[in-house]
N, C-alpha and C positions, 0 to 999 in steps of 0.2 A: 666625341666619342658616342657609340652605342652599341649595346649588344647587335651580332645578328643570328646569335643562336635560336635552338626552339624552347620555349618558355612549357612544354605540354608537360604532363608527369612521369617520374623517372623512378623505374622499379628500383630497388633495395638491390643492389648486389649487379645491378646495371649501370655501363658507362656512358658518357656522353659531351664530347665537344662544347665549349663552353668560348663564343668569341666573341671578341669587340675590332672595332673599324677604327683606327685613326685617323683623322682626315683635318686637309687644314683649311684655312678661313675660308677660300675659294672652291671649298669639298672635295678636293684629291684628297688620296689618300696618303699619308708621310711613309714617304723612302727610305725617314731615318729611322735605322731601329733604336725605339725608344721602349724604358723598364716599365712592364704595367702589373700591379699588384691585385691579384682576385681573394677577397675575402669575405668567410659571412658575417655578414651585417643584422640580420634576425630570421627569425622563424625557429621552431624547433627543430627540425627537418636537419639533419647534417649528412655532408659529401667527403668524400677522400678528395685528394691532388690540387687542393688550393694552391696558392703562392704565386711568385712572380714569372714574370717569362716575357722578354725583348720579342719588340713585331719586329713582322720581315714583310715588310710591301705594304706595314698599314694595319698588319692582321698580327692580334697578339693569342694566342688560345691556350686554354687550361685543359687537360682531360681528367671530369671526375666521376667516382662512382660512388651511389646512392649510397647511403647506410639508414642512419634512423630515417621513420615513417614524419611527414610533417611539412608544411609547408617552410621553403627557404629565399632567405634573398640572398644575393650573390653580388658583391659589389666591384666595380675593377676601375683602378685607379691609377694616375698618370701625374702629378705635378697638382695642378690646378682643376683636369681633368680628371670626371668621373661618372657613372652608368652603370646601374641598376637591373638584375634579371630575378623575378619571382617567378619561384614550380615549386609542386608537389612531390616529396618523393612518397610512393606509395609498397606497402608488402611488396616481397617478392615471390618466388618460389616455396614452397615449405621445404625444409630442412629435420629432417626427423632428429639429426644431433642436438636440433636446438629448441624441440618440440617438448611440452613436459605435460603432465599428470597429475591431477589430483585426488583425492577421496571426499567427498562427507555424508555424514560423522567420522571421522578420523578412527571412529570405537563404537562399535557397536556389541549386544549382546549377542552372545554365539547358542542360539535359540531352534534356528533352523529356517527362523522367518525372518531376519530384522534386515534393512536393506540398506546401503554405502552408496550413495550415488559416484559415480566413478567420470572426471571429467576429462578430456583432451583437446590441450592447448597449443594448437598449431601456431606455429613459428617459422622464420624465415631464419638466412644463414645471418643476419643480422642483430636477430632476436623481435621482429616485429611480427605483434600481431595478424595473422590474415586472418580476413573478414568472407572469406568463399571457402566450399567445398578441396578438398584437398589430397582426394584419393581414396582408395580403401584400408578400411582401419581396423586391425585384428586384435582383441586384447586377452593376456591371461592372468590367472591368476593363482598361487599356492594352495591356497584354502578357499572354500566356500564355490559359490558357482557364480559365473558374470554370463548376462545376456550378451548379446549381437550387439556390435558399435550402433549407437544411432548417431545419420550425419544433422545436425543443427543447421548445415548450408551459412552458417557465418563462420568457420572457423576453427570450432568447436564438434564436440561427438561427445557423447552421453551413452553409460552403461550402468545396467545394477547390479550390485555385489549382494549376491543374497547371502547370508551366512548359513554356518551348517549346523553342527551340534558340536563340531570340534574344536575347543579353544587353539587361540593363538595370534599369528602376526600374517596375514592377507598382503601376500606381497604381487602389486599388478604392473605386468611387463606389457610391451605390445609392439606392433610394426606399421609403419604408415608407408603406405605404396611397396612395402615388401619390403623396407628399411626399419630397422630398429631403432625405437624410439629411445636415446639416452635416460630421459628421467626413468622415475617407478614413483608410484604410490604402497602407502600402507595401510591396510585397515588392519583395529587391533580386533578380535574377537572376542571378548571377555567371557568369562566362563560362568557357566548356568549349573544353577541345582535342578537338575532334572530328578528330580524324587525316582528313584527304584522302587518295587517291590522286595520287600528283604520279610513279610507276613512268613513267620515258616522257618526263616533261621536263625541259629545262636544268635548271639549279642553279638561273640566276635566275628561273624560272618557278617553280620549286618552294619554290622562299624569300616568292614571291608567295601562295603556297596557302596553304601552311603560316603564315604572319604574318595571313592572313583569317582560318583558320581558331582562330584565337588558339594556335595553338601554337607554342616556337620552335625553333628550327634548331640537332640538335645536331654531333655528330663529321662530318666530311667525309672520305672516302676513295674514291681511285679505283683501280679493280681492270680486268685486260685483259677483253676480251669478244668473243667470237664472234655474238650476236645483237643486243646492242646499238648503237648506233651509237654513238660519243665524245662526248662532253658530254652524255650523256643519264642519267638516273636509272636503274640498276639495279637497287634492292631499297631499302628501308626499312623502320626500323624504330623503334617499333610500327609494326602494319601498319594498313593505310585502313581506318576503319571503328569506329576503338576512340575511347570515352569517355574522356579523362582530366584531370587537373585545368589549368587555363589554363596555359600557359608552360609543358608538358611537352614538354621535347623529343625530336628524331624526327630519330635520325643517320641517314646515309644514303648509297649507293656509286655511286658514278659512272664510267661506262666510258669507259675508256683507248681503246674501241676494241680491234679487229684487232692482233693482233702481228706488224709487219712484217720 
């Protein structure tokens, strides 16, 4: 018994007929139908379509379809006879439905400059990672801004998500070769205290402005002032324009007006 079929690489999703010959002692193909069982005996690769077939004119065949990538050894056996063939299953064509997106880090401050790297992991219909370019990739985000996707020519694409100043969850989606990528990635844009200018505001107005900017209100003290009307903010610390962690408390000094 011996295999007569090809042993070159088989793309995942593609079919191949695996055939063996059964010959008698003097080398003639055996005319009697004989059951032959085809099984996987080693290797990380996988195929579908294995099983038992009865030979016809000394030939037994099964048609297999490549699945998971990797080397695979198939053994054909019939009674005391056996033969083996080894070949590799390699990734097939890109499939947007199996392709995935990821982002790292998964959370960045919403400070207008922080960056998270979005990666597209291109896969075939069996979930194998592609190792080469797979066509045009276009990405979209619900928050922040995305750079164009860069093809790394190894089955992955990357893009930079730059946070804006609006906190929330950025949802990244995309298309591969014009087809929607089934998965999505999310990046949390964490609120930041971007200190507003509250000098000259009333204490009530200053509190509202600080809370709207995700800042806290710190210690409040009052002092006499000959230049700022009573009840208005005379100074603040930290100063306006600074970007700090959410909830950072801003200390306020309120004018009590002129000394009478």
